[in-house]
C-alpha positions in Angstrom: -4.6 -17.2 -3.3 -6.2 -16.1 -6.5 -9.6 -14.4 -6.6 -12.6 -16.7 -7.3 -13.7 -16.7 -10.9 -16.3 -13.9 -11.5 -15.3 -12.2 -8.3 -16.6 -8.9 -9.6 -20.1 -10.4 -9.8 -20.4 -10.9 -6.1 -18.3 -8.1 -4.6 -20.2 -5.3 -2.8 -20.1 -1.8 -4.3 -18.9 -0.2 -1.1 -16.7 2.2 -3.0 -19.1 3.3 -5.7 -18.0 6.7 -7.1 -15.1 7.0 -4.7 -12.0 8.7 -6.1 -8.9 6.8 -5.2 -5.2 7.3 -5.8 -3.1 4.2 -5.2 0.7 4.3 -5.4 2.9 1.4 -6.4 -0.2 0.1 -8.2 1.6 -1.3 -11.2 2.3 -4.7 -9.7 1.9 -6.9 -6.6 -0.2 -5.5 -3.7 -0.9 -2.2 -5.3 -2.2 -3.9 -8.5 -4.5 -6.1 -6.3 -5.8 -3.1 -4.5 -6.5 -1.2 -7.7 -8.4 -4.2 -9.0 -10.4 -4.6 -5.8 -11.2 -0.9 -5.6 -12.4 -0.8 -9.2 -14.5 -4.0 -8.7 -16.2 -2.2 -5.8 -17.0 0.8 -7.9 -14.1 3.2 -7.3 -12.5 5.5 -9.8 -8.8 4.6 -9.6 -5.7 6.5 -10.4 -3.1 3.8 -10.9 0.2 5.5 -9.9 3.6 3.8 -10.3 7.2 4.8 -11.0 7.0 2.3 -14.0 4.6 4.1 -16.4 4.3 1.0 -18.6 3.1 -1.1 -15.6 0.7 1.6 -14.6 -0.8 1.9 -18.1 -1.1 -1.9 -18.3 -3.1 -2.1 -15.0 -5.3 0.9 -16.1 -6.1 -0.8 -19.4 -6.9 -4.0 -17.5 -9.4 -2.1 -15.3 -10.8 -0.1 -18.2 -12.5 3.4 -17.9 -12.6 5.3 -15.7 -9.2 4.1 -14.4 -6.3 6.3 -15.2 -2.5 5.7 -15.2 0.0 8.1 -13.8 3.8 8.0 -13.5 5.0 9.0 -10.1 8.2 9.0 -8.1 7.0 9.2 -4.5 10.4 10.2 -3.2 10.0 13.5 -5.0 7.5 16.0 -3.5 6.8 17.7 -6.8 6.0 14.4 -8.4 3.6 13.5 -5.6 2.0 16.9 -5.8 1.4 16.4 -9.5 -0.2 13.0 -8.9 -2.6 14.5 -6.4 -3.2 17.4 -8.8 -4.1 14.9 -11.5 -6.9 13.6 -9.3 -8.2 17.1 -8.8 -8.0 17.8 -12.6 -9.8 14.6 -13.5 -12.3 14.2 -10.7 -12.4 17.6 -8.9 -11.4 16.0 -5.6 -10.2 12.9 -3.7 -11.8 10.4 -1.3 -9.1 7.8 -0.7 -5.3 7.7 -0.8 -3.4 4.4 -0.6 0.3 5.0 0.1 1.5 1.6 -1.0 4.7 2.3 -2.9 7.8 0.8 -1.2 11.2 -0.8 -1.6 13.5 -2.8 0.6 17.0 -4.1 0.8 18.6 -7.1 2.5 21.2 -5.9 5.0 21.7 -5.5 8.7 22.6 -2.2 10.3 26.4 -2.0 9.8 26.1 -3.5 6.3 23.5 -0.9 5.2 25.1 1.7 2.9 24.0 5.3 3.5 22.6 5.6 -0.1 20.5 2.4 0.4 19.3 3.7 3.8 18.3 7.0 2.3 16.6 5.4 -0.7 14.5 3.0 1.4 13.4 5.8 3.8 12.8 8.2 0.9 10.5 5.8 -0.9 8.7 4.2 2.0 8.5 6.7 4.7 9.0 10.1 3.0 6.8 9.0 0.1 4.0 8.3 2.6 4.5 11.7 4.2 4.4 13.5 0.9 1.2 11.7 -0.1 -0.5 12.6 3.2 0.8 16.1 3.1 -0.8 16.8 -0.3 -3.9 14.7 0.1 -5.1 15.8 3.5 -6.1 19.4 2.5 -8.2 17.9 -0.3 -9.9 15.4 1.9 -10.5 18.2 4.5 -12.1 20.4 1.8 -14.3 17.5 0.7 -15.6 16.8 4.2 -13.4 13.8 4.9 -12.0 10.6 3.5 -9.6 7.7 4.1 -5.9 7.3 4.0 -4.4 3.8 4.0 -0.7 3.5 4.5 1.2 0.3 3.9 3.3 -0.6 6.9 4.5 -4.2 7.6 4.9 -6.8 10.4 8.5 -5.4 10.2 7.2 -2.4 12.1 6.0 -4.7 14.9 8.7 -7.5 15.2 12.3 -7.6 14.1 13.1 -9.1 10.7 16.6 -10.3 10.1 18.7 -8.4 7.5 16.0 -5.8 6.9 17.3 -2.9 9.1 16.3 0.0 6.8 13.0 -1.6 5.8 12.1 -2.2 9.5 13.0 1.5 10.3 10.9 2.8 7.4 7.9 0.7 8.1 8.1 1.5 11.8 8.1 5.1 10.9 5.0 4.6 8.7 3.1 3.1 11.7 4.0 6.0 14.0 3.2 8.6 11.3 -0.2 6.9 10.7 -1.1 7.1 14.4 0.0 10.8 14.6 -2.0 11.8 11.6 -5.0 9.8 12.7 -5.1 11.8 16.0 -4.5 15.1 14.2 -7.2 14.7 11.6 -10.0 12.4 13.0 -12.0 15.5 13.9 -12.0 16.5 10.3 -13.6 13.3 9.1 -10.3 11.9 7.8 -9.5 8.3 8.8 -5.9 7.3 8.7 -5.0 3.7 9.1 -2.3 1.3 8.0 -2.0 -2.3 7.0 0.8 -4.5 8.3 1.2 -7.4 5.9 3.2 -10.5 6.6 5.2 -12.0 3.7 3.1 -11.5 0.6 3.4 -13.4 -2.6 4.5 -10.6 -4.9 7.1 -10.2 -7.7 9.4 -8.7 -5.1 9.5 -12.0 -3.2 10.3 -13.8 -6.5 13.2 -11.4 -7.1 14.5 -11.9 -3.5 14.4 -15.7 -3.7 16.2 -15.8 -7.0 19.2 -14.4 -5.3 19.6 -17.4 -3.0 21.5 -20.6 -3.9 18.3 -22.6 -3.5 15.4 -20.4 -4.4 12.8 -23.1 -3.6 14.2 -23.6 -0.1 14.3 -19.8 0.5 10.6 -19.6 -0.5 9.7 -22.5 1.7 11.4 -20.8 4.6 9.4 -17.6 4.0 6.2 -19.7 3.9 7.1 -21.4 7.2 7.3 -18.0 9.0 3.5 -17.8 8.8 1.7 -20.3 11.1 -0.9 -21.0 8.4 2.0 -22.3 6.2 1.8 -20.1 3.1 2.5 -16.6 1.9 -0.2 -14.1 2.2 -1.9 -13.3 -1.1 -2.0 -9.7 -2.5 -5.8 -10.2 -2.8 -6.0 -10.6 1.0 -4.3 -7.3 1.5 -6.6 -5.7 -1.1 -9.6 -7.0 0.8 -8.4 -5.2 4.0 -7.7 -2.0 2.0 -11.2 -2.0 0.6 -12.7 -2.4 4.1 -10.6 0.4 5.5 -11.7 2.7 2.5 -15.3 1.9 3.1 -17.9 3.3 5.4 -17.9 0.0 7.3 -14.7 1.1 8.9 -16.1 4.4 10.1 -14.8 3.9 13.6 -11.5 2.4 12.6 -9.0 5.2 13.2 -5.2 5.0 13.8 -5.2 1.2 13.5 -2.5 -1.2 12.3 -4.5 -4.0 10.6 -2.2 -7.0 10.7 -2.7 -9.5 7.8 0.1 -12.0 8.4 -1.1 -15.6 8.7 -0.3 -15.5 12.4 3.3 -14.5 12.1 3.2 -11.9 14.9 1.0 -14.1 17.1 4.0 -16.4 18.1 
């Protein structure tokens, strides 16, 4: 579902002057979050492993948005990303750990390298982001961390063993960190999207004999009969980053068109 024309004209400025780092922001959900945060007044560091995509989104947003290349599976790369925020803005208010990958395989068919890669990017990348952001948020008197989990953390999804494990770990890590740091003014929450209409879904469906039928099957998993839009996930992220969510701590905000309600 695309944003209404002129959306920036009616959006609240709940994130005015907030300093936000968003990983995986070069496309899909991350791009939508970057756009929404910028529209609501945030200064955004568009971080992505694809430097070209990060730069494209930063140009689209205009100043003061910044592009930064990051490999979230490498701690030194994540530390440099957080360090860039300090260098540019002298602090940090919001971290969105959105970067992630997945593969199609059940448990016995999952190769060890694929297993490690999915967990390294999704789960360990989230851990690295939190590890390096929390001291900054603490020093600044608090802030918000938003991790990208999935309905795959809540219900089983066929042929996504490594992805389910990684997203389940993100949910558990979110709750642990929320309890550890709520007293420091740091709110840690996660979003659990259903099937979102992103370039990743397009790549997956192209691998089927009948891509249109594969997409239709994905749409049918949501009781409202369509894929979730990236903008709907971005709207939830903006809420969680704002003061309106001051008492939302350790939550898994499900945005799935009713998929887990069945």
